[in-house]
N, C-alpha and C positions, 0 to 999 in steps of 0.2 A: 510323485508330482502329477498334477492333473494333466491329462493329455490334451494339448492345445487343439488337436484335430477333432476331438469329441467332447466338448464341454457338457456339463450336466444340463439337463433340460430345465430343471427347477431346483431352487434352494429355498427352503421355507416357502413363503408365499410368492417369491420372486421368480419370474420367467426369464431364463437365461437365453440370450441371443447369440452373441459371438465374442471372441476374445478381442480386446482392444489394447492390451499391454501386459507386461509382466516385469517383476523386479525381484529383489532378494527375498522379499517377504511373501509374495504370492502372485497369483494371476488375476488380472482385472477383466471383467466381462461387461459388455453393454447388456442391460437387463430392463425389465419393466415391472413396476409395482401395480398390480391390477386393482388393489384396494383404493389406492390414491389416484391411480390413472396417470402416472408420470414415468418417464424414462429415468433410470438410475444406473449407477455403476456398482458392481458387486466385486469386491476383492476376496478371493478364496486363498486361504493359507496353503503353503506348500505342504503336501501330505507327508513326504519323506522327513521333513524337518520336525514335524509334530511327533513322529514315532521314535525319536532318538533319546529316550530316557530323560535324564535331568535337563539336557540341552533342549529337548522337545518341550518340556514344561516352561523353560525360560523363553523359548520361541513363542509359545502360546501366550504368555504374559505380554511380551512385546507386541504381538499381533493385536491383541485386544486393548492394549494401552492406547492405540490410535483412536479407537472408538471412545474410550474413557476420557482422554484429554481433549481431543478435537470436538467431541460431543458437548463439552462445556462451553464451547466458543461459538458465537454467532457474529460474524463479521463478513461484509461483502467480498473481502479479499482473502478469506480463509475457506477452504473447501468444506462444505457442509457434510456432516455425518448424520445419517438418518436412523440407522439401526445396526445391530450386530447380533449374531446368533450361531447356533450349532444345528447342523442337519446331518444326523448320523455321525460320521467321523470327520465331517467337513466344518471348519471354522470360517465364518464369512463376516464381512463388514459391508454395509450398504451406504453408498456415498452419492453426492451430487455428480451427475454426469456432465462432463465438459465435451460436447460433441465437436468432432473435427478440431480439437485443440492440439496444442504442442507444449513443449516445456522450454524454459529459457536456455537449455543446453544448445539448441539449434542456433542461438544468436550469440554464442561465446567464441565463435571462430572468426578469425580476422577477415575471411572472405565473405562473411554473412552478418556483419554488424548492423544493428538498427540505428536510425538517426539519433544523434545525441539527445535531443529534447525528449524523444520517446523513452530512452533509457532512464533519463531523469524522472520521468513520470512513473515508470514502472517501479523504480526504486522507492519513490515517494509513497506509492501505495503499499509496497511491502513493508516499509518502515512504520507506517500507520497501523498496519495489521499486526505487526510484531509488538508495537506499543500496546495495543489492545490486549494481546495474549499475555504479555508480561504483567499487565495490571491485574489480570485474572490469576496470576501466579504460575503461568505455564511458560516454560522455557523449551523451545523447539529442539535445540541441540543438533539438528542436522539440516541446516539451511544450505542448500546448494542448488545449482541450476535445474537439475532433474526433479527437484521437489517443489518447483514453482511452475505451475501450469499457466499457459497463456491461451486465452479464449480467442475465438475468431475475430472479435472486435477489439483485441489487444488489451483486454482486462486481465488481471492476474489473480491466481488462487494459490495460496500456500497450502501444500498438502504434506502427507506422510508424517504424522506425529507419533510414529511407532516407538521412538526412543525419547519422547518428550518427558520432561521432569516437572512435576507439580510442586511448587515451592510455596505452600500455604500452611499456616498454623493449624487450620481446621481439617487438614487432610494429610494422611501419611504420604510420603513421596512415592510416586508410582513406579519409577524405575531406579535401579542403583546408580550411584554416581560412578565416575571413573572414566577410563579411556573408551568412550563410546562415541560413535559418529563417523564422519568421513574425514580422514586426516587431511586431505587436500583443502578442506574448508574449515578446519578447526582453529579456534583462537589459541594463543599461547597457554592460557590457564586451563583450557580444555585438554590440550596435549599433555600438560604436566600434571593432570588430575588434581588441580587445585579447586577450591570452591568457585563455582560459577554463578553468574547472574544472567539477566537478559542481555547484558552487554556482550556475551559470547555470541549470541545470534546476530548482533549488530556487526561484529567483526566478520562473521561469515558472510553477511550481506554485503559488506565492503569488498570482499573478495569477488563475489558475484558481480557487483557493479564494475569493478576493475576489469574483469574478463569481458563484460558486455561492451565496455568502452574501448578496449584495446585488442581483444582477441588473445590475450596472454595472461598467465597467472602472475600475480604480483611478486611471488617469491621463487618462481621457477622451480628449480630442484629436479635434477634428472633421476635421483634415487629417493627412496622413502627417507633415509637418514639425512640426506642433504636437504630435503624439503623441510623436515622437522627442525633441523638446525637453523635454517634461514628464518622460519616463522618465529622462532623463539629469540633469535639473536640479531637478525639483520633487518634493515629498513627495506620496504618494498621498492622495486625498480620504479623510478618516476614515470608516470603515465605519458608524459611529454616525449619520452624516448621513443615510444611507439606511435603516439598521436600528437604531433606538435600543435595541431589545430584545436585541441580541447580547451575549453574555457578554464582559466586558472582557478576560478571558484570551484568548479567540479573537482579539480585536482586536490584542492584543499579539503573538500568534504570527504572524498574517498580516503585521503591520507589520515584524516582524523578518525574515521571509522576503523582504520587499520592500526591505530596506536596500540603498542604492545601492553602498556600499563592501562588497566581499566579506568583509573582515575583521570587519564588524559583522553580517553575515548568518549564518544557520545554516551551520556548517562542513560537516556531514554530514547526510544524510537521516535517520540514526538520531536525531540531536539534535532535528530537527523532529518526527519520529514520537513521540519521548518526550514532548515538550511537548503534542502533540495527544492522546496517551494520557491525560495528566493532565487535560487539558481535558474529554475525553470522560467521564472518571470524575466530574468535578465536575458535569457536566450531568446525570448520573444521580442522584447524592446527594452531599451535602457531605462533604469529608474530615474525619475526626476530628482535632480540634486537641489533640494530646498533645505535651508538651515532649520534645525528643530524648532527654534522659537518662532520662526515664520510659519511653520506648519501649525503650531499651536494657535497662533493668532488667527490663522485662516479657518481652521475647523471650528473654533470657538464661536464664530459668527454663523455657522451653518445651522439650518433648521433641524437637520437630522440629529445633531448633538445637543439640542435644547434640553437643559436640565442636568447635563453631565457635570460633575465636579471636576476641578482642574486635574486632580490626581488621576482620574479615570481617562481624561483626554490624553494625558501623557502616556498612559498604558496603551491606548488605542493607537497612538502615533507610532510607538515602538513595535506594535503587532501588525502594522499594515505596510504595504508597498505603494510608493507614490510613482505614478506614471504620467506621461504626457502623450498626446496623439495629435496628428495633423488633420486638417480639413478633409472630409470624405473617407477617413480611415475607419474601417469596420472593426468595432471592438468586440462584438458578440455576433456569431453567426447562428441563424435559425437552424436548429437540429444539432448544433454542436454540444459537446458534453464537457462541463467544467463546473467545479463546485465553488468557484469564487463569485463574489458580487462586488459591485463598484459603487462608490459615492463620488459624485461630481463635485470638485472643489472650485472649478472655474470653467466657463464655457457652457456649451449645450450640445445635446445629441438628439437625433431623430430615431424614433422607434417605428419599425415597419414589420409587417407580416405578409409573406408571399408577395412582396413587392408593393403592398398597399400601405400608405402612410397611416400611422395610428395617432401619434402625439409626440410632442417635444418634452425633453427633461432638461432642467437647468441646475445651476449650482445649488447644492443642498439636497437634490434628489438622488435616488439610488436606482440601480437596475441589476438584474441577474439574481434577485432574491429567491425565486422559486427553485432554480437549480441549486442554489446554496443550501436550501432547506431539504430538498427531496432528491437531489442528484439525478434530476430528470433532464432530457435534452432541452436545449434552449428553445423557447416557443416564439421568439421574435429576433429580428436583426437590429442591432444598435449601431448607428453611424455618427461620427463626429460631424457637426455642422460648421465647425470652425476650430481654431486652436483650442485644445482641451487639456485640463489637468484633472486627475482623479486619483482616488485611493482604491487599491485592490485589497480585498480582505477575504481570506478563506478560513474554514473551520480549524485547520491546524494552528494558524496564528492566533486565533481568538482563544483557543484552549490554553494558551500560555499566560493570559492575563488573569487577574485575581477573580475569585468566584463572585464577589460583589460587583465587579466591573462587568463580568459576563452576564449576570442577571439584569443589570441596568441596560446593557447593550441589547439583550433580547427583548426587553420590555419596549424599548424604543423601536426595535425592529418590528414587533407586533403592531405598534401604532402605525408605522409606515405602511405595512401590509394592509391594515384595515382601511386606511385612507385611500390606498391604491384601489382596493376592491370597491369601495364606495364610489369613487370616480368612474370606474369601469361600468358599474351598474347604472349610474346616471346616464352614461353615454349610450348604453343599450336601450334604456327606456326612452330617451329622446330620439334615438334612431328609429 
């Protein structure tokens, strides 16, 4: 094992600084890439494990499996892998450095739980990241709190793909199937060494969510055999037993993620993310209760949906959240981060920047589109000037409509952005 007190000064081209963590696979150092000019993290494989014959060769394959599988993936909530290599007898992987970060393990204790809405948002991002990985054919197989990093600004990064499985016809599977992973977070099919899919990761994520919301494991189990028995045969303890204040919708979402039969579980990460998105909206403010036919007649008259066929309008209605706001209620805060945008169905809002009034928007107008497209901080504050009704739309919900509807939606979206830019340019010229 590499001596923590005297790390190597250099590995390949990378300048090693100091140790920042260690686990079963290796030691992680803060380092610097002088060619690119950026800080990185370098994971070095445990030397003793590499030297133990056939087991050492298996360990080497597992170690570099992380570089192979995670290196295929590019997602804002998956830790980036930049490089991998050998330096003498040392195997190393070069990764994105999360400075002063933590893992979700710190927030799975009952005395240190995060606010409910923050847990919902973290799980939402994890579900979307897993959905992306699964669509690339990658099953993580070891989702647990210590493998989900938390940045200083409370963003998440899924890490450690060392036992991930690639399930694609054009590639041989990277790691053998079977009893691999962390038993405390395994799905029933993973424990029983049955065929697995991305749904096994969603079950594991359900356990993580349960722990972050209650500070307890859903199946308890004082011994290994007792834990395994309960995961396979018994229902999870209701979360309300530990947290009576939790929204019932969150209880239902987590319970569905923990369904023992895959056919009753969430099929894709996008389905879990969609339900979490709805729950997160409910935690902020209640959804407006408008009959579906009334919603249809309301948006059919809006300029934003000019040219939409009726079938697409119904899809959009099903993929959006309807909200209401009171006079002077701030809907978007300058500098805030959110990937949703809003379409006003009734009423008006005032848009301001640094306390200076910019313009008003009315029924049929939209706002928040730049953050929706680029996931950048909000550039202005939007405040209701009277009673307001609006639709909230985010990328997760739009991904559920048909491709034809998505193409038509983004075509209209582009038209709105062009008109907004034209009006902004005119104001600058006149000013």
